[in-house]
Structure formats: C-alpha cells, structure tokens
Residue, then its C-alpha position, 0 to 999 in steps of 0.5 A: m258092373f266090374v266092381a260088383a262082379a269082383l266082389a262076388v268072385g271074391v266071396l267065392v274065393g274066400l269060401i273056397s280058401g277057408l273050406t279047402g286051404i286053396g288060395g283062390g287063384v284058380l277062380m280069380v285068374p280066369f275072372l281077371y282074364l275075362l275082365y281084362a279082355q273087356l278092358a282091351v288090355p293086350v294079352s301079353d300084359a293081361t296074363v301077367l297082370a292077372h297072375a300078379t293081382s291074384l297073388t296079391v288078393i290071396v295074401p289077406t284072404a289066406v291070413r283071414g282064413l288062418l286066423s279063423f283056424r286059431g285055437l284049434g291046434l291044427v296047423r303043423w307049423r314046422a312043416a308049414m314054415t319049412l315048406a314056406a321058406a323054400a317056396a318063398v325063395s322060389a316064388a320070388l325068383s319065378a315071378r321075375l321069370a314069368v314076365h318073359v314067358p309067352s302069355q299063350a304058354l302061361r295060359a295053357g299051363f294054367g289050364l293044364f294045372l286046373l285039370v290036374v287040380a280037378a282030377d285030384l279033387l274028384l279022386r282024393k279020399e280020406r286015408v285012415g290009419a296013415k302016420p304022418v312023416e315026422g322028424r328030419a324026413s319031414t323037414l327034407y320033404a317039406l324043403l323039396i316040396g317048397l320049390p315047385v309050390g313057390a314056382l307055380s305060385a308065381l308063374l300061375g298066379v295062385g298061392g300054391g295051396v293046391v300043390a301044397t295040399v296035394a303034397m301034404y296029403y300024399v307026401l307028408r301024410l298029414r291028417f285031412d283036417a290039418i291040411a287046409p289050415t297048414s296050407l293057408a300058413v304056407i300060402v301067406v308066405t308064398a303069395t307075399a313073396g310072389s306079390l312083392s316081386y310083382l309089385l317091384m317090377p314096372a309094367g308098361p302103360l295100361p288103359f286104366g289107373w291104380v296099377v303098381g308094378h304088375v298089380d292092379l290094385g283097383h280091381a284087387l280091392p273089391l276081390a279082397i274085400g269079398s274074400v276076406v269077409a267070406a273066408p271065415l264062413g269057409v272055415r266054418l263049413n270046413r269044420r262042420m259040413p261034409v265037403v264031398l259034394l262041394r268038392r265035386i261041384f268045384a272040380t267040375v267047374l275047374l274041369l270046364i275052365g281048364a279044358d277051355l284054356v287048354w283048347r284055346n291056347l294049346l290045341s287050337 
C-alpha cells in the first residue's frame, strides 16, 4: 500500500516539477510525515528523515525535467549556475544544522513556507515589458539569492525551487517561460548538495531498513520512479497549456496543508 501511494505521489511530484520548476518537496514532505507516523517513527527522527528523503528524490526529478527542456534555449545558465553555487554551499551547511533544530519548529516553519508559496502562486501574474537584470548586477543578485535558497532547501527538504522561482521573477526579472527550466537547473545543484550531506550523516536505529544516513532509500525509490516518469509530461503541459487554473488548484492544496501544519505545531 505504501509503495503504491509513493508511486502516485511521485507522479504528482513529477508533473508539478516539470510544470512549474518546483522540485516537489512541498508534496513529498507532508506525505512522508504521514507515512512515518503510520510506521511509528519518532517525530524527531521522522522530520529530518522526511526532509532528507525528499531532497534525494528531487535530484533525479529535476534532472529529468531539465532534460525535457533541452533544445529550447530557455535556461539562463549564468544566473542559474551563480545562484546554484551559493545555494549548494548554503544547503550543505544547513543540512548539518537541521538535525539539531527541534522537529516541531521545523514542521511549523515548513507550514509557514507552504502558506507563502500558496500566496505567491495565487497572486503571481505575468509581467509584460519588464527587462531582465543582466551583467554584474545579475551575478551579485544571484549570489545573494542563493544563500536563502540553499538554506531553505536543506532545512525544509525542498529543492529550493519555490524560493528560486519567486526570486527569479521579482528580483532577476526573468521571462516567465524561462523561470521553470532555469529553476530546475538550480535545483539539480542545491538538492544534490543537501542530499549528499544527509547521506553522510549517521542516523539512529529505525523500525525499517534500507536507510543510508538520514535518507530512506526504500521509500525514495518508488517516489523517484513516479516523478521521473511524469516530469516530461509536466514539461509538455508547461509548454502547451495555460497554467492559471492548475496553479490555483495547487495553491489551494498547499494552503490547506500549510494551515494544518502551522495549527498543529505552532498554534495548538
């Protein structure tokens, strides 16, 4: 049952990743919270385990989505690699910090993060005629953006794509059609850095096997299979369909999940 559920969630993750440039951690982390609760994993272990496993699945998902954009000339490589370099260092350092942060604070922080993401998805509009930031200013801005992208990636178990897409739109002012593929290029680097840090950190005994460091490879595999298979379809939807309705539906789901996490871990 858990494998089938993980495959289904993986498919949704792949669709969302290819469609929006978001790694999919916003769906995987809540799913893994529920899964580990069913497996009676202690909350302190389950929180970090969910974030580490989500990051690991995001890596092949983002690679597959990025490959599906090849040949279109949409990736802004200079901005992506500058942002990714700063984010990778930040993610690697933050992953080591995450194991020491109280699980309730991490979950409440993730809930607040989902609420911010949902608000952005609902309010974001295409901007006509805005010129992208270029030259040295683009490099400087990308470096500064990379620090919070990497930190949030590791601490919250997301690829950093949500923060990256928002920053690319509002700060670097990239064209809307270039944001998703450029974000995926960043995610490949940030998620890899964060997941490697988690893989190298030993975890305590858990009630199931095939865990390396803090990464649950046994449940990561079906998630990754579903997401890698579905990512190209998400890219095709990105290129061929208006996404306003899909974005609003996704935002509503995130609002509900985020509000529940905040209520249970911060307000109750």
